[in-house]
N, C-alpha and C positions, 0 to 999 in steps of 0.2 A: 743313711745320714739323717740329720734333722736337728742337731745341736747348733746353736747360734755361735759358732766358732770357726777358726780357719779349717777349710776342708782338705782332707788328706785321704788318699787311697793307699791302702797297704796291700801289696801284691806279694803273696807268699807261695812257696812250692808245696807247703803242707800246712795243715791247721787242725786243731782238735775238733771233735773228741777223739780222733785216732792218735796214736803215739808219734813221737818224734821231737827232737830237741829244737829244730827250726820252727816247728809248729808251736811248741811251747813258748818260744821267744816271741813269735808273731802275735800269739794270743795276749801275752802280757803287755806287749807294746801297744796293741789296740786298746786293751782294757785301761791301762794306766794313762795313755794319752787322752782317752775319752774323759777320764776323771779330771784331767787338767784343762778341759774345755775344748779339745779338738773335736771336730766333726769327722769321725773316722768311718770309712767303708772298707770292708775286707773282700778281696777277690782271691780265692784259693781252692785247690782241690781239698777234699776232706776224706781221705782214704782210710781203710781198715776200720770202718764203722758202718753200721747198718743205716739205711735211709731214715729209719725212725729215730735212731740215736742222734743223727746229724740234725734232723729237724727240731728235736727237743732241745738240743744244745744251742742251736742258733736262736731259738725263741727266747732263751734266757739272757741273751747278751744285750748290753746297752748300745750296741753298734750294729749296723747292718752287715750281713755276710752273704756274698753271692758265691755259692759253690761252683767250681769250675770242673768240667768233665775231664777225665783222664783217658789214656790210650785204651784202657779196657772198655770204654764206651763204644768202641768200634769205629768204622770209617767215618771220617768227618769230625773227629773229636777236636782236632786242632782248630779247624774253621769255626766250630761251635764255640770254643773257648775265646777265639779272637772276637767273635760277635758280641759275646757277653762283656768282654773288657771294653770294647769300643762303645757299647751302649752305656756302660757305667760312667765312662769318662764324659761322654756327651751329655748325660743326664745330670751328673753331679758337678761337673766343671771344677775339679779340685785345684787347689793352689799348689799342691805338692804330691809327689808319688814316692813311696818307700817300697823297695823291692828286696826280698829276702829269699835266698835259695838260688841255685844256678839257673834254672829255666826262667825263674822270675826276673833275674838280672837281664837275660837275653831279651825277654819280652819288654822290660822297661826301656831298654835301649831303643827298641823299635818304636815304642810309644813316643819317646822323646823326639825321634826323627820326624814323626808325623805331626804331633801336637805341640812341640817345643815346650813341653812341660818339665820344669825342673824336678830332678829326682835324686834320691839318696839310696845308695846300695848298702846292704848289710852283709858283711863277709863272715862266714862261719869257719872256713878252712878248706874242706875237701874240694870246693869248686875251683880252687887255685892249684890243684894237683891232679886234675883230670888227665888220665893217660892218653886220651884222644887229642890229637893235634888240632882238629877242627873245634872241639869243645873249648880247648884252651884259648884259641884265637878269638872265639866268640866272647868268652868271658873277659879277656883283656880289652877287647874293643868296647864292651859294655861299660866296664869299670872306668875306662879313660874318659867316657862321656858323662859320668855322674857328677853332680854338683859337689857331692861329698861321699866318702865311703866310711862306714863304721865297721871297725874290726872288733870282734867279741873277745879278743885277748891279744896280748903282745905277740904271742906265737903266730896268730892269724895275721896280724899286721905285717910280720916279717914275710909271710907267704905272699901277701898282697904286693908288697914292695918288690919282691923278686919277680912277680908275674906281670906287673903293670905299672903305669905311671899315673896314679890318681891325682886329681887336682888338689884334693884335701883329704887327709886320712886322720881319723879320730878313733882312739881306742875307748870303748865303753864296755867293760867286762859284763859277762852274763851274770845272772842272779837267780833267785828262787822266790817263791811266794811265801812271805813270812806269816801270812794269815792261815794258810792251809797246812803248812808243814811245821810241826811243833812236837815236843816230847810229851809223854804222858797219855797218849792215845791208846785205847784198848785194842790190842792185837790178838786177843785170845781166840777169836773165831777163826782167823787165818792160821794160827798155830794149830788149832784142832783140824781144820780142813786139810792142811798140808802134812798132817801127822808128824809134827815136829817134837811133841813131848816137851822135855826140858832142855832140848839141845841148844848149844851155842849156834847162832845163825850167821852165816856169811851171805850177803845179798848183792846181786848185780841187777840193775834195772836197765834194760836196753835190748834191742833186737839180738836174738841168739844167733850169732853169725861171725864171720871172719873178723870184722873190725873190733867188735866188743871183746873178742878173745876169751870167752868163757872156757874154752878148751885149756887155756893156760892154768886157770884156777882148778879145773878138774885134774890136771896133771900134778898140781901142787897138793892135792888132797891127801895122797898117801903119807907125805911128810907131815902134814898138819894133823892127821888122825893118829899118827904114831905118838904124838904128844897130847893132843886133845881129841880123844876118840868120841867125845860127845858133840862133835861139830857136824852141821849139815849145811850144804850149799844150795841156796834158793836162787833160781833165775826167773825174773819177771820180764816178759817181753815177747814180741812176735817170734815164734819158735822155728825160724827158718832152718837151722842146722840141728834141730833137736835129735833127729835120728842118728846123725854122725857123732854128736857129742854124747848121746846116750850109749852108743856102742863103745866109745872111748872109755866112759866111766865103767862099763861092764868089764872091759879088757883089763882095767887097772884094779878091779875088785872093789870099786867104791860106788857102784850103782845105787845101793841102798842109802847112800849119804848125799844124794843130789835130788833136787826137785825142779822139774820144768813146769812152771805153773801158768805159762802163757800170758796173754794180755790181761790186765786187771781193769775193772771199772775205775774211772778216775777217782771216785770217792773212796776207794779202798787203798789207794797208793800210800797216803800218809800212814795208815796202820801198818802197811808192809815195812816201811822204814823203821817204825817203832819196834818191830820184833827183832831187828838186826842188832848184832853185837859189833859187826864191822861191815862196812860197805867196800866192795872190791870192784874196781874198773881198771883193768890192766890192758887197755886197748892197744892195738897195733895199727900201723899203716897198712891198709888193704892193698891187694894187687892193682886195683884200679885207681889208687891214689886217695881213696877215702880215708880221712884222718879225723881225730878228735880235736876240735878247735878250742873247746873249753871244758864242758861237762856240767851242765845244769844239774844233773842228777846227783852229783857230788855235793852241791850246795843244798839240794833238797834233803839229803841224808844229814848234812851238818845241822840244818835247822831242827832236825829231830834229835840232835845230840849224838849222832853216830859218826865216828871218825872213819877215814877212808884210806885204802891202799890204791894208788894209781900208778900208771906207767909214765916213764920219762920220755922225752923226745916228742912231746905234743903239748897241746894246751891244757891238759889235765893238771899239770903241776901248778898252774896258776889258780886252781880251785882249792888248793890246800896251802898251809904254811908248814914246810917240811919240819917234822919232828915235834910240831906243836898241835896241829889239827889233823895230821895224817902222815903217811909215809909214801915215798915214791920208789919204784923199782924199775930196772931195765925191762923193756918189752920182751915177750917170749922167753921169760926166765922163771920157770916153775919153782926152782930152789929159792930164789930171792923173794918170790911172791909168798911162798910158804913161811919164810923167816919173818917177813913183815906182818903177815896175818897173825902168826903166833905172838909177835910182840904186842899187837893190838888186843889180843884175847887175854893178855895179862890184865886182871881186873883193875888195879890202880891206874895203869897206863890208859886203859880204855875209858875209864871214867874221866880222867884228867883231860885227855885229848878230846873226848866227846863234849865236855863242858866248854873247852876253848873253841872247838869247831862251831858250836851253836852261837857263842858270843860274837865270833867273827862274822858268821853268816847273817846274824840279825842286824848288823850295822851296814849291810850292803844288799838289801832285798830289792825287788823290782820297784818298790815305792821310792827308794833312793836313786836307783839307776836311771829311772825315767826322767829325772830332772835334767840330766845331761842331754838326753834325746830331745826334750822339750826346748832347751836352749839352742841346740844345734838347728832344729827344724824351724823355729821361729826366726832365727837369723837368716834363713834362706827364703823366707816368704817374700814374694814380689812386693815392692814398695807401693803403698796406697797413697795417691796424691792427696795433699791437704785440700779441704773444700775451699772454694773461692770466698773471699771476704768482701 
């Protein structure tokens, strides 16, 4: 911290430079609130990145970041994390605390009990569907004690209302970075590296796993290729189920039309969106309750002029305007997914939807969304007595 403004600690369950939607949200919140004069300090794990990458990233930021240890740090990781949090609060004496991500919500509730510090919870979705009874009880208790709860979508707001009784619930939809993500970026190097040639490209950005449902797109590929044999499916993200999904592609005879490219450096992600003809994120609710609360990546694609196919029954439908900037399909439906993808690969449709997607996304970037956060947080600041006259 160090800016002469109201002091705020942002406690998050994840933070860049590693991947993750909650981390992206937390980073943009810290960045944009700092721009508006807040004195922000971030406390968060920073997973899936080397120590060197984390240190370099943290040095570039206009706010202070305290990396928190994770379970992988070994015995005592939780006690070490608690000491760092306690030290930061004692040192900085913030006026407010903002918590984002399930474990961050639990921690914030404990902090409030000790320090009587007003705090705001940010709800993303999955934390309110945890299959564990204990986890659900902890989340409900935490939410009920927050001064306000921000839901990142109307869908998430519904989950919060069903799971708890917040004092105040506000919907502030997610957004994307309008400065980083834009059309016209050179993606020729990625096209060469991934051996795409002149192929039509379908793109998914997100952990290759159960919730993101890349397997549904792979199952849709035979139908897509029957009409558009020049199509290739590119998956960017932590390759957790790459072996299983690669085997599925081989079984279906489409292995040569899929690319698992793993995590990308942050600076290459805008170019990846620019090589896509259609963005596809047909997420499902995972067995543990993990669900898509909104879909920042859909907005990132939109800013690059790329329309999307998303799944129904979750927050993803709020990231598109049906039939205007994208199409929605039932989850776990390869046939519907294939039909929607083929509709977007029609060139006039793709261009028109892509143009409308960009126009819509540009009007609701993080620069605009943070105004609502700023108003909410300033309204919760403890009153400062007027000086004696």
